[in-house]
N, C-alpha and C positions, 0 to 999 in steps of 0.2 A: 579254594584255589583262587589266585589273584586274577582279575580281569585283564586280558591283553590290552596293551596301550592302543591298539588300532580299533578296539570295540568301544563304542560310546554307550554308556548306560541309557536305557530307554527313559528312565525318570528324568535325567538331565535334559534329554532331547525334548520331552514334552514340556518341561519347565521353560526352556528357551522359546518354544513355540508359543506358549501362553503369554509370556512376557512380551514377545513381539506383537501379538494381537492387541494387547493393552496399549502399547506405545503407539501403534498405528492409529487406533481409534482416537486416542488423545490428540495426535497430530492433525488428523483430518477434522476433528471437531473444532480445533482452534484456528483453522484456516479461515481468514477473513476476506481474502481476495483470491482471484483465480491464480495469481502468481504463487501465493502461499500453497494453494492446493496442488499445483503442478510440482512444486519443489518436494512436497510430502509424497506425492505419487512416485516420483523418480527415486526418492530415498527408500521407499518400502516395496514398490512394485516394479522398479526398473528391471528391464530384461537382462542386463549384464551384471550390474553391480548392486542391484536392489537387495535389501536385507532379507526379504522373503526368499530370493534366489539363493542367498548364502546358506540360510537354514535348510533349504531343500537339499543342498549338496551334502549336508551332514546325515541325511537319511541313509546314505550308503555305508555309514560307519556303524549302524546298528547291527546287532546280531540278527541272523536270518529269522529266528523265531519272534523277534520283537519288531520286525519291519511292518507287519500289518497294523499293529497298534500305533506305531509312529506315523505311518501313512495316513491313518484315519484322522489323527490329531492335526497333521499338517494340512489336510484338505479342509478340515473345519476352520482352521485359522485363515487359510487362503480365502474361503468364502466370506468369513467375517470381515477381513480387511477390504475385500472388494466391495462388500455391502456398505461399509463405512465410507469408502471413497465415493460410491454412487450417491449416498445420502448427502454428503457434503456438496457434491456437484449440483444436485437438485436444489439444495438450499441456496447456494450462491446464485444459481440461475433465477430462482424466485426473487431473491433480493434485488438483482439487477433489473428485473422487470417491473418493480414497484414504482409507482409514480408516473409510468409512461402510459399515455393514452393510446388505446387501440385505434388506429386510423379508420377502421371500419365500424367503430362503435357509434351508434346513433342514439343519443339520450332521449329523443322524442318518441322512440318506439316503445310499445308496451313491454313490461318486464316479463320474465318467465313466470307463468301462472303457478301458484302453489296448489298442489293437489290436496284437497281437504277430504277427510274421512266422512263417513255418514253413519247413521244409526242402522243397526242390524234390522232386517225386515220383521223379525219377531218383536223387537223393541218398538218399531214403528206401529205395528199392529196393536200392541198392548196400550200404547199412548192413545191411539185412535179409539179403541174400545172404551178406555177410561173416560175419554172426552164425551163419547156418545152417551154412555150410561150416566155421566154426570149431568148432562142436559135433561135426562129423564128422572133426575132427582136421586140417583144412587150415589152413596158416598164410598170411596175406596177404603178397604180395611185390609190389614196385613196380619200374618201370624207366622209362627216358627215352622221351618221345614222339617225339623226333627220333632216327632210327635209321640205321645203316649197312646196306648190302646183305647183309653177312655174317649179321647177326643176324636181319634181316627175311626173308631168302630162303635164302641158301646153307646155313646151318646147319640150316634146316628142310627140306632136301632139295628145294629149288625151284631147278632149274638155270637157267642164264643164258638159255636159249632158251624157258623156260616163259612162257606168255602172261600169267601173274599178275604178271610183272615189267614189263609194257608201260607206258611213260610215260603212256598214256591211262587206265590203271587205278590210278595212284598219284600222290601229291603229292611229286614230286622237288623238291629245294631247290637253289638256286644258292648256293654258298659262295664268298665272296671269296678269291681266291688259289688255288683248287683247279684242278689241271691237268685239261684236257679228258679225258685218259685215266685220271685218278685215280678212286678209289672215290667213288661217289655217296652222298648221304644223302637221306633222305625222311622224311615224317611216317609213323609206323608204321601199317601196314595191318592189324595184328593184335596182340593182346597175347601171342601165343605167343613174341614176342621176349623177354619177361620170363622165360619158362621156360628159354630158352637161356642167358641171363645167370646165372640161379640155378645151373643145372647146371654152368656153367663154373667157378663159385667154391665149390660145395658138394658134398661127396661124398655118394653115396647111403647110406641111403635118404632120400628127400625126399617131402613131401606139401604142395603149395602151391596157392594160387589167386592170380590176378592180375586185378584189376578196374581198368579205366581206359578212356580215350578212344582211339579209333582213327579213321583217316581214309581215305576212298576217294572218288574224284570221281564219285559217283553223282548222278544227277539227282533232286532232292527230289520225292517223291510221297508217297502215303499210307503206304508201308511202307519207304521208303528216304530216307536223309539223308547228306550228305557227311561228317558227323562223328557218331559214335555211340559206344556203350560196349559192351565185352565183358567176360565173366567166363570166364577160362580156368583149368582145373584140371589138375594134373599129379601123378601118384603114381608113384614109382619105388621098387621093392623087388625082392626075390627072389620068383619064382614068382607074379607078378601075372598075372591072366587076365581075359578078357572078362567073366566072371561078376562079378568085383569091380567092373568099370566099370558094369555094369547095376545092381548093387546100390546103388552110390553115386548113380546117376541116379534110381533109384526112391526112395531116402531123401530126396534133395533135392526131388523133385517133391512128395512127400507133405508135407514140411515147409513148402514155400513156398505150395502151393495149399491146404493145410489139411485134406486128407483123403487117403485111399488112392487114388492115381491110377495107372491102368494105363500102362505104358511099353512101347514097342516100338522095336526097332532094325532099320534097313533097310541093306543093303549100299550102300556109297558109295565115293568115292575122295578122299583128301587126300594130298599128297606126303609129309607128315611122320608119317603113321600107316599101319600095315599089320597087320591089316586095318582098314578104315575103315567107319564106320557113320553114319547119320543117326538122331538120337533124336527120337521123337515121344511126346507125352503126350496121353491121352484126356481132354479137358476140355470141359465144356458140350456133351456129345453129339457131339463131333467130334475127330478126330486133329489135333493142332497140332504143327508142326515147331518144335523148340526150338533145335537146333544140331547141329554135327558132333562126332564123337568117334572113338576107336579106340585101338589099341595102338601105342605109340611105335615108329616105324620104326627098325630097328637102325642105319641110316646117321646118324640124328640123334644117337644115343648116341655113335657114333664121332666125330662132329664136335665133341662137348664133352668127349671123353676118357673116356667110360664104356665098360666092356667089355660089349657086347651078349650075350656068352655067359654072363655072370654076373647081369646085371640085366635086368629087364623092367618095363614100366609102361604106364599108359594116360594119355590126355589127352582133354579135352573142352572145347568152347567154346560158350558160350550168349550170345545177345544180351540185354543188360540192358533196352533199350527194349522188346523183344518181351515179356519177362517182365512189365514194368511195364504195358504195354498190355493184356495178357491179364488181369492181376489187376484192373485198374480199368475194363475195358471201353472203352478208348480206341481209336478207329478210324483216327486219322490221326497218324502220328509227328510231323508238323510242329507239332502242338499243344503238344508238349513243349518246343519251342524258340522259340515266338513271344513268351514272357514276358507273356502276357495274364493279368493279375492275377485277372480273373473266372474263368478256367480253373484257375489254380493254387490258388485258395482252396478248391477242392473236395477237396483232399488233405491 
């Protein structure tokens, strides 16, 4: 059936609307003076004889079923033409203001200060710990965060049946192409792995610290987080004793907390040290647990090729977040990882 002459095809209407939008944008973009812009405004947006008004009148020629689609395209074009006019108006206003001096501007006044960023409190703590231990003769060492079971467990005297190797307590990774019975890899659960790698490649004596991220599937609460940072220290030499360990912990505590701080050690157990102790510092009228320590177990020396009859040593591990929280009075470890700028600006 032929279309009645009084009915305008919706495709033709939309095509005319789109063409008008393109013409209007080009006219406003090419306006170099306010007079040019006003002429273009009257041509396209004039209330009586503007081209947009003329196209709008054609909306009534559309079939009833096509009027919603035609109206949507007309409104889109109207918004686009108005936006092009506003943009040109702002552009010309900016051009006219260039080169003119603000009569209230005083060049002798200080400029607007630039707000600088700052290091995260954990990064600040890591740098300070590294500096303190460096003054005590410890050299920083680094290792991979993805580890194998030998370095994360076996070389540290943690047997296969030990509960610390449970999949529920570690982030084991699936590696493409690995046989089901082959060695597994995981996100390291302790920075002691760095000590093993250093001893494998470095003859004694050694004195190192390792600072870095470790991962354990802990439920996040005020004192636990699935990713945190540790500082591990290791000293291997001849005739090293528990007295040397306590002296280093005492010097570290006094340096970090800023005054002479009492230190106590309590018997404990760790697979890679024998004997093992927990270190506590007396801070703000209470004993605070800082971490574990002890004399390196002879089986660990044997795993890396050291002769335990000739060499002895101590190792200790401290939580970086715990040190940071004690120093700054932070009560919830989650605050350190929420990236709230209002919180971070305090440090």
